[in-house]
C-alpha positions in Angstrom: 15.9 2.2 -15.8 14.0 5.6 -16.5 17.2 7.7 -15.0 19.6 5.8 -16.9 17.5 6.3 -20.2 15.9 9.7 -19.5 18.2 11.3 -16.7 20.1 13.6 -18.7 16.8 15.3 -20.4 15.4 16.3 -16.7 15.7 19.3 -15.5 15.5 20.5 -11.9 11.4 21.2 -12.5 9.2 18.6 -14.1 5.5 19.4 -15.4 3.2 16.7 -14.7 -0.1 17.1 -17.1 -3.3 15.2 -16.6 -6.1 14.6 -19.0 -8.0 18.3 -18.4 -4.6 20.0 -19.4 -4.0 20.7 -15.6 0.0 21.4 -14.7 1.4 20.6 -11.6 5.3 20.9 -11.2 7.6 19.3 -8.8 11.3 19.4 -8.0 13.2 16.8 -9.2 16.5 15.8 -6.9 19.2 13.6 -8.7 20.7 11.2 -6.2 23.5 8.4 -6.8 21.9 8.4 -10.9 18.4 8.0 -9.4 15.6 10.5 -10.2 13.1 12.0 -7.4 9.9 14.5 -7.2 10.4 16.2 -4.2 9.0 19.7 -3.2 5.9 19.8 -5.0 4.6 16.1 -5.1 2.7 16.6 -1.9 0.1 19.0 -4.0 -0.5 16.3 -6.1 -2.5 14.4 -3.2 -4.2 17.7 -2.2 -4.9 18.8 -5.9 -6.6 15.3 -6.7 -8.2 15.0 -3.6 -6.7 11.6 -2.7 -7.6 10.1 0.5 -6.4 6.5 1.4 -3.4 5.8 -1.4 -3.7 5.7 -5.3 -1.7 4.3 -8.3 0.2 6.7 -10.0 1.1 6.4 -13.5 3.4 9.0 -15.3 4.1 8.9 -18.5 7.3 10.6 -19.7 6.8 12.8 -23.1 10.0 14.5 -23.3 11.3 18.1 -22.2 10.9 17.4 -18.7 6.9 16.9 -19.2 5.0 13.8 -17.6 1.5 12.5 -18.2 0.0 11.7 -15.1 -3.3 9.3 -14.8 -4.4 8.3 -11.0 -6.5 5.5 -9.8 -7.6 4.7 -6.5 -6.4 1.6 -4.5 -9.5 -0.2 -6.2 -8.2 0.6 -9.5 -10.9 3.3 -10.5 -10.0 6.5 -11.8 -9.6 9.5 -9.9 -11.7 12.4 -11.1 -9.9 14.9 -12.6 -10.8 18.5 -11.2 -11.8 20.8 -14.2 -10.6 24.8 -14.3 -11.3 26.8 -17.3 -8.5 27.9 -17.6 -6.7 24.8 -16.6 -4.8 25.0 -13.5 -1.1 25.9 -13.2 0.5 24.7 -10.2 4.0 26.3 -9.9 6.9 25.6 -7.7 8.7 29.1 -6.2 11.9 28.9 -8.3 13.4 31.6 -6.0 13.5 29.2 -2.9 14.9 26.5 -5.6 18.5 25.3 -4.7 20.7 24.6 -7.8 
C-alpha cells in the first residue's frame, strides 16, 4: 500500500532519522511496484546494537525521509545513541547503480 501511495516520491536513497537526529541512509530498490530498503539497512542493526530482533516503526515524513523508532522483542524502546553532533551514516554514492 505504501508503494502505491508514495512510491513515486521515494528516490534511490532514503534517510532514516531517529529521535536524537541521527541520519542513516539506505538504498531503495523498486521491484514490481514494491519498495525495498537494501544496502545500508544492515547498518541499522549495528548502529542500534540490536541483538535478537526488534520491531521497527518507520513514519514517512516526505522527500525520502522516514522517522525511525525501534523497540526490542518485549516492546521496550531501544536506546538511541547520542552523538554531538548527531551521526550521519551515508551511502557510498559512487557505487550506487542507477
